[in-house]
VEXVO-512026 format. One record per residue (C-alpha): residue in three letters; z, y, x. Coordinates in Angstrom, 1 decimal. Each point is the difference from the previous one (the first is absolute). Layout:
N
<residuo = ALA Z = Z Y = Y X = X>
...
This chain:
308
<residuo = UNK Z = 83.7 Y = 95.0 X = 86.1>
<residuo = UNK Z = 1.2 Y = 4.1 X = -0.1>
<residuo = UNK Z = -3.4 Y = 1.8 X = -0.7>
<residuo = UNK Z = 0.4 Y = 2.2 X = 3.1>
<residuo = UNK Z = 0.5 Y = -3.2 X = 2.0>
<residuo = UNK Z = -2.7 Y = -1.8 X = 2.5>
<residuo = UNK Z = 0.0 Y = -3.6 X = 0.1>
<residuo = UNK Z = -1.3 Y = -0.2 X = 3.6>
<residuo = UNK Z = 1.4 Y = -3.4 X = 1.4>
<residuo = UNK Z = 1.6 Y = -3.3 X = -1.6>
<residuo = UNK Z = 2.4 Y = -2.3 X = 2.3>
<residuo = UNK Z = 0.2 Y = -3.1 X = -1.4>
<residuo = UNK Z = 1.4 Y = 0.8 X = -3.5>
<residuo = UNK Z = 1.1 Y = 3.8 X = 0.8>
<residuo = UNK Z = -2.3 Y = 2.5 X = -0.5>
<residuo = UNK Z = 0.1 Y = 3.3 X = 2.3>
<residuo = UNK Z = -1.2 Y = 3.4 X = -1.9>
<residuo = UNK Z = 0.1 Y = 3.3 X = 1.4>
<residuo = UNK Z = 1.5 Y = 2.7 X = -2.0>
<residuo = UNK Z = -2.4 Y = 3.1 X = -0.5>
<residuo = UNK Z = 2.4 Y = 2.7 X = 1.4>
<residuo = UNK Z = 0.8 Y = -3.0 X = 3.3>
<residuo = UNK Z = -4.1 Y = 0.9 X = 0.5>
<residuo = UNK Z = -0.1 Y = 3.4 X = -0.8>
<residuo = UNK Z = 2.6 Y = 0.1 X = 3.5>
<residuo = UNK Z = -1.8 Y = -1.7 X = 1.9>
<residuo = UNK Z = -3.0 Y = 1.7 X = -0.7>
<residuo = UNK Z = 1.5 Y = 3.0 X = 0.8>
<residuo = UNK Z = 1.8 Y = -1.0 X = 2.8>
<residuo = UNK Z = -3.1 Y = -1.6 X = 1.9>
<residuo = UNK Z = -1.9 Y = 3.2 X = -1.0>
<residuo = UNK Z = 2.3 Y = 1.9 X = 1.6>
<residuo = UNK Z = -0.2 Y = -1.5 X = 3.5>
<residuo = UNK Z = 3.1 Y = -2.7 X = -0.5>
<residuo = UNK Z = -1.5 Y = -3.1 X = 0.3>
<residuo = UNK Z = 2.3 Y = -0.9 X = 2.6>
<residuo = UNK Z = 3.3 Y = 1.1 X = -2.4>
<residuo = UNK Z = -1.1 Y = -1.8 X = -3.2>
<residuo = UNK Z = -0.9 Y = -3.6 X = 1.9>
<residuo = UNK Z = 4.3 Y = 0.6 X = 0.9>
<residuo = UNK Z = 0.5 Y = 0.6 X = -3.4>
<residuo = UNK Z = -2.3 Y = -2.1 X = -1.8>
<residuo = UNK Z = 2.1 Y = -2.9 X = 3.0>
<residuo = UNK Z = 3.8 Y = 1.7 X = -1.3>
<residuo = UNK Z = -1.0 Y = -0.5 X = -3.1>
<residuo = UNK Z = -1.8 Y = -4.2 X = 0.2>
<residuo = UNK Z = 3.3 Y = -0.6 X = 1.7>
<residuo = UNK Z = 1.9 Y = 1.4 X = -2.6>
<residuo = UNK Z = -1.9 Y = -2.3 X = -2.9>
<residuo = UNK Z = 1.2 Y = -3.1 X = 1.8>
<residuo = UNK Z = 2.9 Y = 0.2 X = 0.1>
<residuo = UNK Z = -0.1 Y = 0.0 X = -3.9>
<residuo = UNK Z = -2.5 Y = -3.5 X = -0.1>
<residuo = UNK Z = 1.5 Y = -1.6 X = 2.4>
<residuo = UNK Z = 3.2 Y = 0.9 X = -1.9>
<residuo = UNK Z = -1.1 Y = -0.8 X = -2.8>
<residuo = UNK Z = -1.6 Y = -3.6 X = 1.3>
<residuo = UNK Z = 3.6 Y = -0.8 X = 1.5>
<residuo = UNK Z = 1.6 Y = 0.4 X = -4.0>
<residuo = UNK Z = -2.9 Y = -1.8 X = -1.0>
<residuo = UNK Z = -1.3 Y = 2.6 X = -2.4>
<residuo = UNK Z = -4.8 Y = 0.7 X = 0.2>
<residuo = UNK Z = -0.5 Y = 3.3 X = 1.0>
<residuo = UNK Z = -3.2 Y = 0.3 X = -2.5>
<residuo = UNK Z = -1.4 Y = 3.8 X = 1.3>
<residuo = UNK Z = 0.9 Y = 2.1 X = 3.2>
<residuo = UNK Z = -0.8 Y = 3.9 X = -1.5>
<residuo = UNK Z = -0.1 Y = 2.2 X = 3.0>
<residuo = UNK Z = 1.0 Y = 3.8 X = -0.5>
<residuo = UNK Z = 0.3 Y = 3.2 X = 2.5>
<residuo = UNK Z = 4.0 Y = -1.1 X = 0.0>
<residuo = UNK Z = 0.0 Y = -4.4 X = 0.1>
<residuo = UNK Z = -1.0 Y = -2.1 X = -1.5>
<residuo = UNK Z = 0.7 Y = -1.9 X = -3.0>
<residuo = UNK Z = 0.7 Y = -3.2 X = -0.5>
<residuo = UNK Z = -0.2 Y = -2.2 X = -3.4>
<residuo = UNK Z = 1.2 Y = -2.9 X = -0.2>
<residuo = UNK Z = -0.6 Y = -3.0 X = -2.7>
<residuo = UNK Z = 3.0 Y = -1.2 X = -1.8>
<residuo = UNK Z = 1.6 Y = 2.6 X = 1.8>
<residuo = UNK Z = 3.4 Y = 0.4 X = -2.4>
<residuo = UNK Z = 0.8 Y = -3.4 X = 0.5>
<residuo = UNK Z = 0.9 Y = 0.8 X = 3.6>
<residuo = UNK Z = 4.4 Y = 0.6 X = 0.1>
<residuo = UNK Z = 0.9 Y = 3.9 X = -0.3>
<residuo = UNK Z = 1.0 Y = -0.5 X = 4.0>
<residuo = UNK Z = -3.5 Y = -1.7 X = 0.7>
<residuo = UNK Z = -2.4 Y = 2.4 X = -1.6>
<residuo = UNK Z = 2.2 Y = 3.1 X = 1.8>
<residuo = UNK Z = -1.2 Y = -1.9 X = 3.4>
<residuo = UNK Z = -3.3 Y = -0.6 X = -0.7>
<residuo = UNK Z = -0.1 Y = 3.9 X = -0.8>
<residuo = UNK Z = 2.1 Y = 1.0 X = 2.9>
<residuo = UNK Z = -2.0 Y = -1.9 X = 2.4>
<residuo = UNK Z = -2.4 Y = 2.7 X = 0.0>
<residuo = UNK Z = 1.9 Y = 2.8 X = 1.5>
<residuo = UNK Z = 1.6 Y = -2.5 X = 2.0>
<residuo = UNK Z = -3.0 Y = -0.4 X = 2.2>
<residuo = UNK Z = -0.6 Y = 3.3 X = 0.2>
<residuo = UNK Z = 3.4 Y = 1.0 X = 1.1>
<residuo = UNK Z = -0.3 Y = -3.3 X = 2.1>
<residuo = UNK Z = -3.3 Y = 1.4 X = 2.2>
<residuo = UNK Z = 1.5 Y = 3.8 X = -0.2>
<residuo = UNK Z = 2.3 Y = -1.3 X = 2.0>
<residuo = UNK Z = -1.5 Y = -2.0 X = 2.1>
<residuo = UNK Z = -2.8 Y = 2.5 X = 0.6>
<residuo = UNK Z = 3.2 Y = 2.6 X = 0.9>
<residuo = UNK Z = 0.8 Y = -2.1 X = 2.2>
<residuo = UNK Z = -2.5 Y = -0.5 X = 2.3>
<residuo = UNK Z = -0.8 Y = 3.6 X = -0.6>
<residuo = UNK Z = 3.6 Y = 0.2 X = 2.3>
<residuo = UNK Z = -0.7 Y = -2.7 X = 1.8>
<residuo = UNK Z = -3.1 Y = 1.4 X = 1.2>
<residuo = UNK Z = 2.2 Y = 3.6 X = 0.9>
<residuo = UNK Z = 2.5 Y = -1.9 X = 2.0>
<residuo = UNK Z = -2.6 Y = -1.8 X = 2.5>
<residuo = UNK Z = -1.6 Y = 3.4 X = 0.6>
<residuo = UNK Z = -3.7 Y = -1.6 X = -1.8>
<residuo = UNK Z = 0.2 Y = 2.9 X = -3.3>
<residuo = UNK Z = 1.6 Y = 3.3 X = 1.7>
<residuo = UNK Z = -0.6 Y = 1.7 X = -3.8>
<residuo = UNK Z = 0.1 Y = -1.8 X = -3.3>
<residuo = UNK Z = -3.4 Y = 2.0 X = -0.5>
<residuo = UNK Z = -1.7 Y = -1.7 X = 3.2>
<residuo = UNK Z = -0.8 Y = -3.1 X = -2.4>
<residuo = UNK Z = 0.3 Y = 1.8 X = -3.6>
<residuo = UNK Z = -1.4 Y = -3.5 X = -2.0>
<residuo = UNK Z = 3.8 Y = -1.7 X = 0.8>
<residuo = UNK Z = 1.9 Y = 3.3 X = -1.2>
<residuo = UNK Z = -2.2 Y = 0.0 X = -3.0>
<residuo = UNK Z = 0.3 Y = -3.5 X = -0.4>
<residuo = UNK Z = 4.0 Y = 0.5 X = -0.2>
<residuo = UNK Z = -0.6 Y = 3.1 X = -2.4>
<residuo = UNK Z = -2.1 Y = -2.1 X = -2.6>
<residuo = UNK Z = 2.0 Y = -2.6 X = -0.2>
<residuo = UNK Z = 3.4 Y = 1.5 X = -0.2>
<residuo = UNK Z = -2.0 Y = 1.8 X = -3.0>
<residuo = UNK Z = -0.8 Y = -3.4 X = -1.7>
<residuo = UNK Z = 4.1 Y = -0.8 X = 0.4>
<residuo = UNK Z = 1.2 Y = 3.5 X = -1.4>
<residuo = UNK Z = -3.0 Y = 0.8 X = -2.9>
<residuo = UNK Z = 0.6 Y = -3.8 X = -0.8>
<residuo = UNK Z = 3.1 Y = -0.2 X = -0.5>
<residuo = UNK Z = 0.5 Y = 3.0 X = -2.2>
<residuo = UNK Z = 2.3 Y = -2.3 X = -3.4>
<residuo = UNK Z = -3.3 Y = 0.6 X = -2.5>
<residuo = UNK Z = -2.9 Y = -1.5 X = -0.8>
<residuo = UNK Z = -3.3 Y = -0.4 X = 1.0>
<residuo = UNK Z = 2.0 Y = -0.2 X = 3.4>
<residuo = UNK Z = 1.7 Y = -3.0 X = 1.5>
<residuo = UNK Z = 3.4 Y = 1.3 X = -0.4>
<residuo = UNK Z = -0.7 Y = 0.2 X = -3.8>
<residuo = UNK Z = -0.8 Y = -3.5 X = 0.0>
<residuo = UNK Z = 3.4 Y = -1.1 X = 1.4>
<residuo = UNK Z = 2.3 Y = 2.0 X = -2.9>
<residuo = UNK Z = -2.8 Y = -1.1 X = -2.8>
<residuo = UNK Z = 1.0 Y = -3.4 X = 1.5>
<residuo = UNK Z = 3.5 Y = 0.9 X = -0.8>
<residuo = UNK Z = -0.2 Y = 1.8 X = -3.1>
<residuo = UNK Z = -2.5 Y = -2.5 X = -1.2>
<residuo = UNK Z = 3.0 Y = -2.4 X = -0.9>
<residuo = UNK Z = 2.1 Y = 3.1 X = -1.8>
<residuo = UNK Z = -2.5 Y = 1.5 X = -2.4>
<residuo = UNK Z = -3.3 Y = -2.3 X = 0.2>
<residuo = UNK Z = -2.8 Y = 0.3 X = 2.3>
<residuo = UNK Z = -2.1 Y = 3.2 X = -1.9>
<residuo = UNK Z = 2.8 Y = 1.8 X = -0.9>
<residuo = UNK Z = 1.0 Y = -0.3 X = 3.8>
<residuo = UNK Z = -3.8 Y = 0.8 X = 1.1>
<residuo = UNK Z = 0.1 Y = 3.5 X = -2.8>
<residuo = UNK Z = 2.9 Y = 1.0 X = 1.8>
<residuo = UNK Z = -0.6 Y = -1.0 X = 3.7>
<residuo = UNK Z = -4.1 Y = 2.2 X = -0.4>
<residuo = UNK Z = 2.3 Y = 2.7 X = -1.8>
<residuo = UNK Z = 2.2 Y = 0.0 X = 3.6>
<residuo = UNK Z = -4.2 Y = 0.0 X = 1.6>
<residuo = UNK Z = -1.1 Y = 3.1 X = -1.9>
<residuo = UNK Z = 2.9 Y = 1.7 X = 0.1>
<residuo = UNK Z = 0.3 Y = -0.6 X = 3.8>
<residuo = UNK Z = -3.5 Y = 0.3 X = 0.6>
<residuo = UNK Z = -0.1 Y = 3.9 X = -1.9>
<residuo = UNK Z = 3.0 Y = 0.4 X = 2.4>
<residuo = UNK Z = -2.4 Y = -0.8 X = 3.4>
<residuo = UNK Z = -2.2 Y = 1.4 X = -1.2>
<residuo = UNK Z = 1.4 Y = 3.6 X = -0.3>
<residuo = UNK Z = 1.8 Y = -0.8 X = 3.1>
<residuo = UNK Z = -3.0 Y = -0.2 X = 2.2>
<residuo = UNK Z = -1.8 Y = 3.4 X = -1.6>
<residuo = UNK Z = 3.0 Y = 1.4 X = 1.1>
<residuo = UNK Z = 0.4 Y = -1.3 X = 3.4>
<residuo = UNK Z = -3.7 Y = 1.1 X = 0.0>
<residuo = UNK Z = 0.2 Y = 3.9 X = -1.3>
<residuo = UNK Z = 2.9 Y = 0.2 X = 2.4>
<residuo = UNK Z = -2.2 Y = -1.2 X = 3.5>
<residuo = UNK Z = 1.1 Y = -3.2 X = 0.0>
<residuo = UNK Z = -2.0 Y = -2.8 X = 0.0>
<residuo = UNK Z = 1.0 Y = -2.5 X = -2.9>
<residuo = UNK Z = -3.3 Y = -1.3 X = -0.5>
<residuo = UNK Z = 1.3 Y = -3.2 X = -0.6>
<residuo = UNK Z = 2.8 Y = 1.4 X = -2.4>
<residuo = UNK Z = -3.7 Y = 1.4 X = -2.2>
<residuo = UNK Z = -2.2 Y = -2.4 X = 0.0>
<residuo = UNK Z = 2.8 Y = -2.9 X = -0.2>
<residuo = UNK Z = 1.8 Y = 1.7 X = -3.4>
<residuo = UNK Z = -3.2 Y = 0.0 X = -1.9>
<residuo = UNK Z = -0.8 Y = -4.0 X = 1.1>
<residuo = UNK Z = 4.0 Y = -0.9 X = -1.6>
<residuo = UNK Z = -1.7 Y = 1.8 X = -3.3>
<residuo = UNK Z = -2.7 Y = -1.7 X = -0.4>
<residuo = UNK Z = 1.5 Y = -3.3 X = 1.3>
<residuo = UNK Z = 2.9 Y = 0.5 X = -2.6>
<residuo = UNK Z = -1.6 Y = 0.8 X = -3.0>
<residuo = UNK Z = -2.3 Y = -3.2 X = 0.5>
<residuo = UNK Z = 2.9 Y = -2.2 X = 0.1>
<residuo = UNK Z = 1.5 Y = 1.6 X = -2.3>
<residuo = UNK Z = -3.3 Y = -0.5 X = -2.0>
<residuo = UNK Z = -0.3 Y = -4.2 X = 0.5>
<residuo = UNK Z = 3.4 Y = -1.0 X = 0.3>
<residuo = UNK Z = 0.3 Y = -0.4 X = -3.8>
<residuo = UNK Z = -3.4 Y = -2.0 X = -0.4>
<residuo = UNK Z = -0.7 Y = -1.8 X = 3.8>
<residuo = UNK Z = 2.9 Y = -2.2 X = -0.1>
<residuo = UNK Z = -0.1 Y = -1.4 X = -4.0>
<residuo = UNK Z = -3.2 Y = 0.1 X = 0.8>
<residuo = UNK Z = 0.1 Y = -3.0 X = 2.9>
<residuo = UNK Z = 2.2 Y = -1.3 X = -2.8>
<residuo = UNK Z = -2.2 Y = -1.2 X = -2.1>
<residuo = UNK Z = -2.9 Y = -0.4 X = 2.0>
<residuo = UNK Z = 1.4 Y = -2.8 X = 1.1>
<residuo = UNK Z = -1.9 Y = -2.4 X = -1.7>
<residuo = UNK Z = -3.4 Y = 1.6 X = 2.3>
<residuo = UNK Z = 2.0 Y = -0.2 X = 3.3>
<residuo = UNK Z = 0.3 Y = -3.9 X = -1.5>
<residuo = UNK Z = -3.5 Y = -0.7 X = -0.9>
<residuo = UNK Z = -0.6 Y = 1.9 X = 3.3>
<residuo = UNK Z = 2.2 Y = -2.7 X = 2.3>
<residuo = UNK Z = -0.5 Y = -2.9 X = -2.2>
<residuo = UNK Z = 3.7 Y = -0.4 X = 0.3>
<residuo = UNK Z = 3.2 Y = 1.8 X = 0.2>
<residuo = UNK Z = 2.7 Y = -1.7 X = 1.7>
<residuo = UNK Z = 3.7 Y = 0.0 X = -2.8>
<residuo = UNK Z = 3.5 Y = -0.4 X = 0.7>
<residuo = UNK Z = 2.9 Y = 0.0 X = -2.0>
<residuo = UNK Z = 3.0 Y = 1.3 X = 0.2>
<residuo = UNK Z = 2.9 Y = -0.1 X = -2.2>
<residuo = UNK Z = 3.0 Y = 2.5 X = -0.8>
<residuo = UNK Z = 3.0 Y = 0.2 X = -2.4>
<residuo = UNK Z = -0.7 Y = 2.1 X = -3.0>
<residuo = UNK Z = 2.1 Y = 2.8 X = 0.4>
<residuo = UNK Z = -2.0 Y = 1.2 X = 3.4>
<residuo = UNK Z = -1.9 Y = 2.6 X = -0.4>
<residuo = UNK Z = -3.6 Y = 1.5 X = 0.4>
<residuo = UNK Z = 0.6 Y = 1.8 X = 3.6>
<residuo = UNK Z = 1.9 Y = -2.7 X = 1.7>
<residuo = UNK Z = -3.0 Y = -2.8 X = -0.9>
<residuo = UNK Z = -2.3 Y = 2.1 X = 1.1>
<residuo = UNK Z = 1.2 Y = -0.2 X = 3.3>
<residuo = UNK Z = 0.0 Y = -3.4 X = 0.1>
<residuo = UNK Z = -3.4 Y = 0.1 X = -0.1>
<residuo = UNK Z = -3.3 Y = -1.6 X = 2.5>
<residuo = UNK Z = -2.6 Y = 1.4 X = 0.5>
<residuo = UNK Z = -3.3 Y = -1.8 X = -0.7>
<residuo = UNK Z = 1.6 Y = -2.0 X = -2.5>
<residuo = UNK Z = 0.1 Y = -0.2 X = -3.8>
<residuo = UNK Z = 2.9 Y = -0.5 X = -1.6>
<residuo = UNK Z = 1.7 Y = -1.7 X = -2.6>
<residuo = UNK Z = 4.0 Y = 0.9 X = -0.5>
<residuo = UNK Z = 2.3 Y = -2.4 X = -1.6>
<residuo = UNK Z = 2.9 Y = 1.7 X = -1.9>
<residuo = UNK Z = 2.6 Y = -2.3 X = 0.4>
<residuo = UNK Z = 3.3 Y = 0.3 X = -1.9>
<residuo = UNK Z = 3.6 Y = -1.3 X = 0.2>
<residuo = UNK Z = 0.1 Y = -3.6 X = 1.7>
<residuo = UNK Z = -3.1 Y = 0.6 X = 1.4>
<residuo = UNK Z = -2.4 Y = -0.4 X = -3.4>
<residuo = UNK Z = -3.4 Y = 0.9 X = -0.3>
<residuo = UNK Z = 0.0 Y = 2.4 X = -2.9>
<residuo = UNK Z = -3.8 Y = 1.1 X = 0.6>
<residuo = UNK Z = -2.8 Y = 1.6 X = 3.0>
<residuo = UNK Z = -1.1 Y = 2.9 X = 0.3>
<residuo = UNK Z = -3.5 Y = 1.2 X = 1.6>
<residuo = UNK Z = 0.2 Y = 2.3 X = 2.9>
<residuo = UNK Z = -2.3 Y = 2.0 X = -1.7>
<residuo = UNK Z = 2.8 Y = 0.4 X = -2.4>
<residuo = UNK Z = 2.3 Y = 0.7 X = 2.3>
<residuo = UNK Z = -2.4 Y = 2.9 X = 2.1>
<residuo = UNK Z = -0.8 Y = 1.7 X = -3.4>
<residuo = UNK Z = 3.8 Y = 0.7 X = -0.3>
<residuo = UNK Z = 0.8 Y = 0.6 X = 2.9>
<residuo = UNK Z = -3.7 Y = 3.1 X = -0.2>
<residuo = UNK Z = 1.7 Y = 1.1 X = -2.5>
<residuo = UNK Z = 3.3 Y = 1.1 X = 1.1>
<residuo = UNK Z = 1.9 Y = -3.2 X = -1.2>
<residuo = UNK Z = 1.6 Y = -0.2 X = 2.8>
<residuo = UNK Z = 3.5 Y = -0.8 X = -1.6>
<residuo = UNK Z = -1.4 Y = -2.7 X = -2.7>
<residuo = UNK Z = 1.6 Y = -3.7 X = 0.6>
<residuo = UNK Z = -2.6 Y = -3.1 X = -0.1>
<residuo = UNK Z = 1.3 Y = -1.0 X = -3.3>
<residuo = UNK Z = -0.5 Y = 3.4 X = -1.4>
<residuo = UNK Z = -4.0 Y = -0.3 X = 1.2>
<residuo = UNK Z = 0.0 Y = -3.9 X = -1.4>
<residuo = UNK Z = 1.0 Y = 1.4 X = -3.2>
<residuo = UNK Z = -2.1 Y = 2.5 X = -0.6>
<residuo = UNK Z = -3.1 Y = -2.5 X = 0.9>
<residuo = UNK Z = 1.5 Y = -2.9 X = -2.2>
<residuo = UNK Z = 0.8 Y = 0.9 X = -3.4>
<residuo = UNK Z = 2.3 Y = -1.9 X = -1.6>
């Protein structure tokens, strides 16, 4: 767990943690007299994150930790690299989708009340207007294509198959640092010009912080998860194993998309006439994937680990 995050609950195998920036935002809002606004904000944030959790469950991945930030929450998935690029992107997009859905429903309800004559102006019920703005904000901010935001995870799921997970993470965190800096400058320029661009002034530094955290942990975190597979075996006492057969000229990128969550795989490398040349473990395959060897052929992986 991150040194600046505090675990507040555990839902099954999922740890729920609050990042220190979220706690600071909560304290400021409550003491400023915006308690109801904070409840709308937290409820919207929870609905956003439920989208990620539900989509991950549908795809067969286990959510091991949910970390709540002011701009949203990040879900850490066990063996998330085994999702196909499409599935991984769907899990990332599910949160913004939920936020956009809630904003649309609240906006439709608001229009319906106005048309029925029960609501004269939006200001008559400001919390409903706030619900629209908060969820629209969650949608727009999280769709920025950079880490640590959901849009960056969607792009990384595609880019990783070309350059490897570590390099894709590096590129997207670089975009995150740049995007956060631009948003911060825009926010403060707007404030100096007399505009109420407080959200940008606050969101920019938080995005920078999150991008820096992603950059520092990306290279180590996933490799450690591979190396710690034996620890999870000791804890669970059993891990389902699956065998898949692939042609010897299949690339690492192609094979990774065929893996299933919650399984440990043995890859049978087949030559001509379906004759098995040898076996490659999932660990060796993923080490090549993380290191940028997405273009390598399975024959190369097998020969590298079984020299004559």
